N, C-alpha and C positions, 0 to 999 in steps of 0.2 A: 729176928723174924722178918721184920720189915725189909731188912737189907737183903734177905734171901729172896723175898718176893720181888724186890726191885731188880735183882740180878736176873731173875727168871724173865721178867718182863723185858728187860734190856736184851736178853738173849733171844727172845721170840721176835722182837722188832728187827733184829739183825737178819733173821731168816727171811723175813718178808721182803726186806730190801734186796736180798740176794735173788729171791724169786722174781721180783719185778725187773731186776737187771737182766736176768736170763730171758725173760719174756721180751724185753726190749731188744736184746741182741737177736733173738730169733726173728722178731719182726723185721729188723733191719736186714737180716740175711735173706728173708723171704722177699722183701722188696728188691733187694739186689738181684736175687735170682730172676724175679719177674722182669726186672729191667734188662738183665742180660738176655733173657729169652726174647723179649720184645725187640731187642736190638739185633740178635743173631739167629734165632730159631723160629722160622715160620712153621705153621701146621702142615701146609702142603704147597706143592707147585703143580699147576695144571695147564694143559692146552685146551682151547675151546672145542676142538674136534679130536677124535681118536685117529682119523686118517683123512687124507685129502688127495684128490687127483689133480694133476697139473699136466699141461702140455709143455714140451721142450721149449725153453725160452720164456716161460711164464715166471712171474715174480709174485710171491705171496708174503704179505706182511702179517705175521701171526706170532707176536711175542707171548711167552708163557706168563701165567698169572700167579702171583705169590699171595697166599691166604694164611693168616691175615698179613697185611703189609707190615714189614719190619724195617727198622732203620737201615740195616744192611741188606739191600734188595738186589745185590749183584748176582746175575745169572750167567752161567757159562754154557754156550750153545755149541753143539758139535753134531756132525752128520756121520752116519755109519758108512756111507759110501759117497765120497765126494765126486765120483763120476756120474752119479745120478742126481744129487742135490747138494747144494752148499747152503750155509746159513751164516749170517753175520751175527755179531754179538748184540745186535739190536733186535734179533729175531726175524730178520728179512731172509726168506727162503727163496732160492733161485733153482729152477728146474734146468739141469744140465744135460742129462741124457736119459734114455729110456731105461726104466727099471724101478726098483723100490729101495728106499733108504729111510732109516729112522732118524729123526731129528730129536735130540735130547737137550733138555734145559736143566741144568744142575745149579742149585743154590750153593754159592761158593763157600759158605761157612757150615751150614747144616747138612750139606750134601744131599738134601732132598731133590728128587728128580721128577721130570714129566717127559713123556715121549709121544710123538705124533708120527704116524706112518705116511710117508709121501710116496705116491705112485705117479710115475712120470711116463706119459705116452707121447708119441709124435703128434703134431697138430697140423691141420690143413689151414694154411694161411689165406688162400683165395683160389678161385677157379677162373682161369683165363680162357675165354672162348676165342677160337680162331676168327669167328665173325659173330657180331651181335645183331646183324640184319641180313636176311636172305630173301630173295624174291624167287619163287619157284612156280612152275606151271602145274596145272591140275594133273594129278596122276604121277607126278615126279617124286622120286625118293632122294633124300640127302641124309648124310650122317652128321650128327652134332659133334663137331671136333672141338676138344678143349685140352688145356694143360693144367694139371693140378700142381699148384705151388704150395709146398709144405716145408716144415722145419726138418724133415727127414723122411725116411721111408714110412708110408702109412698104408693101411689096408683100404683099398678102394671099394666103396659101396655106394654107388650112385643111383638115384631115382630120377625119373623123367616124368614130366606132365605137360599137358597142353591146356591152355585156357579156353579153347573152343575146338572141340573134336569134330565139329562140322567142317571146319576149315582144314585142320590137319590133326593127325595123331602121331604119337611117338612111342616106340616100343622100348623094352628093357635094355636094348643095346644102343639106344640113342638114335635109331633110324627114324627119320621124320618122313611121313607120307602125306603129300598134299591131296586134298579132296575137292573142296569147293572154293570159289573165289572169295577172298576176304582176308582178314588179319587175325593172327593169334600169337600169344606169347608162349614159347616153350621154355620150361624151367628145368635146370639140372641142379640137384641138391645132394651134398655129402651128408649121408644119414648120421654119421658119427658126430660131426661138428655142427651140422645145421647150416653150413655155409652154402650159398647158392649163387647162381648167375642165370641171366635170362637172354633169350634170343627172340627177336621179333621176326615172325614169318609172314610174308605177304604172298598169298596164292593168287595167281592170275589165270584167267581163262584166255587162252590164245585166240586171236582172231583167225577164222578160217576163210571168211568171205564177207563181202559187203555189197549191197545193191540199193538203188533208190526204190522207195515204196511205189512210186509212179514212174513209168518208163518214159512217158512224154506228157507234156502239158501245153495247152494253148493259152496264151496271154494276150491281152490287149496292151497297146502302148501305154506306159506309165503304171500298169497293174503290177502288183508285187505278189510273188508266189513263194511260200516257205517250203522248201524241199525237205524231205525226210529220208534219212539213210537208215537202212535196216542192217544190223550186224548179225553175223552167224559165227558162233552161237550168240544168242541174245544177251547173255551175261558176260560177253567178252570184256576184259578189264580195261584194256587200252583202246579207247574210242576216239583218240585224237585224230582229226582229219582236217585237210585243207581243201578249199574250193577254188575252182577256176572255171572260166567260161570262154568260149570262142565261137564266133567273133564277138568282141565286146561292143561292136557297132550295132548289133541286134539286141543284146541284153547284157546286163551286168549282174554281178553277184557280190555279196559281202562275205565276211569270215564265218557267218553262221548259215550260209547256203540260201539266203534270201535273194531271189532273182527278181529283177525289175526289167520290164519290157522297154526297149528304146525305140525301135522302128520295126516295121514288118520284115519278116525273114525267119530264118531258122538258125539256131545255135545249139551247142552241146555243152551241158554242165557236167563237170568232172569233180568227183570227190576222191581224194587220195589219202589213204591211211599213212600217216607220217612214218611210223616205225617199220612197216612191212612193204610199203609202196603199192599195196593192192589198190585198185581203182574201181569206181562205179560211174556209169555215165547215163545221162538222160537227155532226151530231145526237148528243146524249148522252141515252140512255134509262136512267133509274135505277129499279131494282126492289128489292123486299124479298127477303130470303133466307127459305128455307123454315124454319119454326119448329116445325111440328107435322104429323104424318101420322095421319089417323084412318081405320081400316078399318071397313067395315060389318059385319064379323064378327070375333070374337076366337077362336072355335073353329069347326071345320068337320069334318063327317063326310061322307066320300065313299066310294062303292063302288069296289072294284077294277075298273079299266078305265073308270070313269066320270070325267066332268069337271064341275066347278062353277066359277063365277066369283066373284071378290072385287073389291069397289070400294074405292078409296082416295081420300081427300080431303086436299089439301095446303093448309095455311093459313100466313100470311094470304093473302087472295084476290089481293093485288097481287104475289105471288111470280111472278117471270118464268119460271124454269125449274121446272116442276112434274113433270118426268119422274122416274121411279123405276126403281131396279134391284131386280128380284125374284129371290130366291134360295131354294133349299130346303136345309134342313140335311141331308137324306138323299134323294138323287134315286132311290134304289132303292125308296123308299116312295111318294113323290109328286114330280111335276115341276111346274114353274110356267112358263107362257109368257105374254107380254104380248099382249093382244088389242085394246088401245085405250088412249087417254089415261086413266090412273088405273084401268084394268081389267086383271085377270090371270085366266087360266084355271088351275085346280088340277086335275091329273089323278092319280087313284089308280093306283099301279103295283103295289104288293104290300102285304099286310096289315102294319100297324104304325103308328107315329106319327112325326111330324117337325114342324119349325117352318118356316113360310113367312115370309120377312122382306122388307119393302118399305123401301128406303133412298133418301133424297133424293139426287139427283145434284148438286144445287147446294149442299147442306149434308149431307155424309155422316154428321155426328153425329146427324142426325135420322132416326129409323126407327120402324117399327111391326111387330109380329109377330102371327101367329095360329097356334094349335095345330091340326094336321091329323091326323085319325085315319082310316085306310083299312081298310075291312072287305071281306071276301070277298063277291062277288056270286053268290049261289046261284041266282038266277033265270035266268042265261044259261049254265048248265052244259050242254054238248053231250053228249048221251047216245048218239047213233047217227049214223052216216054216212048220206049221201043218194046214191041212184043214180037217174038219169033216163035212160030208154031204155037201161038196162044200163051207163051210163057214170057212174063215180064223179065227182061234182061237188064241188069245194072252191073257194070264193071268199069274198067278204065276207058273203054271205047264208048260205051253207052251210059247215059245218065238220065236223070229226071229233072224237071223244072224245079226252080227254087221253092215254089209254092205247092209242089206235089205232096199230098197227104199231110199238109202242114197242120200239126197238132192232132193228127188222126190216131196215133199210137199203133199198136199191133192190130192187124186185121182180125175180124171175128173168127175166121177159119183157123188162123195161126194160133190164137189164144186157146181155142177149144181143143185143137190137136195137141198142144203142149200140155194142157191140163190132163187130157186122157193119157198121154205118155208118162207124165209125172206120177199119176195114180198107179199105173202098171209097174213102174220102177219101184215105187214105195212098197208094193206087195212083195218085192224081192229084196227088200232091205236097202234099196238104192235111193238116195235123196237127190233130186234134181231141182234146180231153181234157176231163175232168170237173173243173170248178173248185168246184162245190157240188152235191151230190146229196141224199142223205137228211138230214133234220134232225128231231131229236126235238122233242116239245112244249116241254120245258124249254130246249133250245137256242134254239128260235124265240122263246121268251119273253125270254130274256136278250138276244138280238139286237135284238128290237123295243124293249125297254126302253132299251137302249144308244143306239139312234137317238133316242129321245125325250129323252134327256139331253143331246143335242148342243145347244150354244148357238145361239139364233136359229132353231131348227127347231120349228115348231108340230106338234101331233099330226096335224092334217089333212094337212100336207105330208108327214110321215113315212109316212102311210098311203097315199101315192101310189106308194111303192116297197117298203114292207115290210108283211107281213101280221101280224095279231094271232096270238098262239099259238092253235092249234086251227083256224086258217083258212089255213094255208100248204100249198100243194100238195106242198112238199118232204117233209112228214110222211108222205104217202101212199107214198113210194118210187117215184112215177111221173114226177117232174119232175127236170130236170137243168139247171144253168147251165153253158154250154159256154165253155171257154177263159178268158174275161175278162168278168166281170159288171159291165161299165161301157160307156158310150157310145163309148169308144175302140175297142171291138170292131166298131162299125158301119163298113161300107165296106171292111173287110179281106177278103182272098181267102177266109179261113175263114168269115166271116159270110155272104158271098155264096153260097158253096157250101152251107152249112147251110140257108139259106133256100130254095135251089133243090131240094135233094135229101132233106131230113129226112123228108118225107112218104113217100118210097119205103121207109122203114124203120119206119114206124108212128108218127112224131112230127109234131106241129104246133108252129108258133111260137105260144106260148100267149097272149102279150099283144102283138098286132100293132099297127102304126102306124095311127092314125086311129080306133081303137076304145077310146081311153082312157076316155071317158065311160061305156062299157058294161062293160068289164072292171074298171074302178075302179083301174087301174094304168097307170103310164107305159109307153111302148113299150119292150119288152125284147127286142132281137133275139137275145140269148144264151139265153133261157129257153125250153126245149122241154118238151112234155108227151106222154107215151106214151099212145096210144089203140088201138094195133094198126093194121096196114097198111090194112085195109078201112075202118074207121071214120075213120082219119086222112085217107084219100083223099077220102071223102065230105065231111068238114068243109072240107078244102082246096079242093075243087072248088066248094063252095057260096059261097065268098068271104066266109063269115061267121066271126065269132069264136065260141068255144065257147058263151058265154052266149046269143048269137043263135040258134045251131044248136039248143040245147036249150030255148029260150024261157024263160030265167030272167034275173033281175037279179043285181047284185053290190053290195049295200049293207048296211052294218052296221045292226042293229036296236037296238043299245044303245051 
């Protein structure tokens, strides 16, 4: 029994050993299969792209990828059309001609494959311009000429653009039109490849004419004048000019047109446009500067109220500007007015001394002086007033003594008559007032002398509107300036009312319009003179001024 059991156990152990051996063999076979697979059988072969576009002549390095990597990784590459693309056994693809070709990579053992479609087109290598710089004139048109360098025949699709269309524009045919002066870059671009090239366009405004801003100029010796040339059109691009002057003994010029006076005489400055030869000319007159002023008197004695003249000579004779400025050191003693070239009038105003100075306007450092002494004129002292037909007459011929009505003011009759007239005017909405009534001898003297001191006013002109002391109606207390003693009074409602109604109250317009040569004074619509109602009416109705009515003149005798 034991032997049977033992035999059974021995038999069962044998089976187990066999099974174990079979499992071991299977494992070894599996390992071998896996090893063989890892050495010779990848899962897949792939390219990184399905298709790729190339230009003729391009080279693309794109080897296929084996997944997973196996010990035997040899791939065999081939092209479906060697006229389109070739491939090396390293996976380097070369574009040969236009078309499509499939590049295949095959695993040498497993025969697994991968394919990429190669599309080959012609390529633009560069755009060669006939010119990269052009200078054109405003309004001109030029064509952008170029040569397309490519690897073969390509479809031409060009675009054009201008960096500044104010300067120039370019159309779809490459025609460039110049507009305004300036610079712009015109670009031509191949839209397929993006290759471009540029042309620099310089637009110029052509010069039509040129001239000097000043046609002639006066210079002193050693003075410098900067000439200015005007170009037509103003925006002309080329403004390069050269200067010359003739004769150079009179004046010289530099490269910028600065002229220097050399000696007295006349010269011609010429500006020449270098590229066109157009010229502009101007006259240069050179003069000497004043060096000396000689007066015909060094001392002058003049009576109060009288006038004497003084002559001045400027040297050298070639001095251009011989004008002088005359001044008095004390206008209250004597005033000076210019009466002509080199001539001045000296008028005595009050007793005393002063200096009269003549200064060169062209050279203020040059001047001459004379001493003026003013003495009182005893020969024209007025000792008595004058009545004609019972009417006190005061004008340039007839005066009143210095002490006449001194401080007396307006006469009672004059004041009462004006008050009555003012009341009547107010009832009609017209306001009348006294702007100037009584004036003393001394007041009139100061007023008259003040007018004489005004710049640019001669004694003759002053005496058309202001009386000498002793010859003013205002001193009599019979004259009134109404409202506004100026021509702004003319035409106002007050002036019109005064002219129409003053006679009703004993007044006349003393210096009427149109009688200036007879009265000796300008028309003064504001100046009225009291005569009394009866006398004023007679004068008014006669149509005469007071001098005509009385048969007298009005002229100074001294």
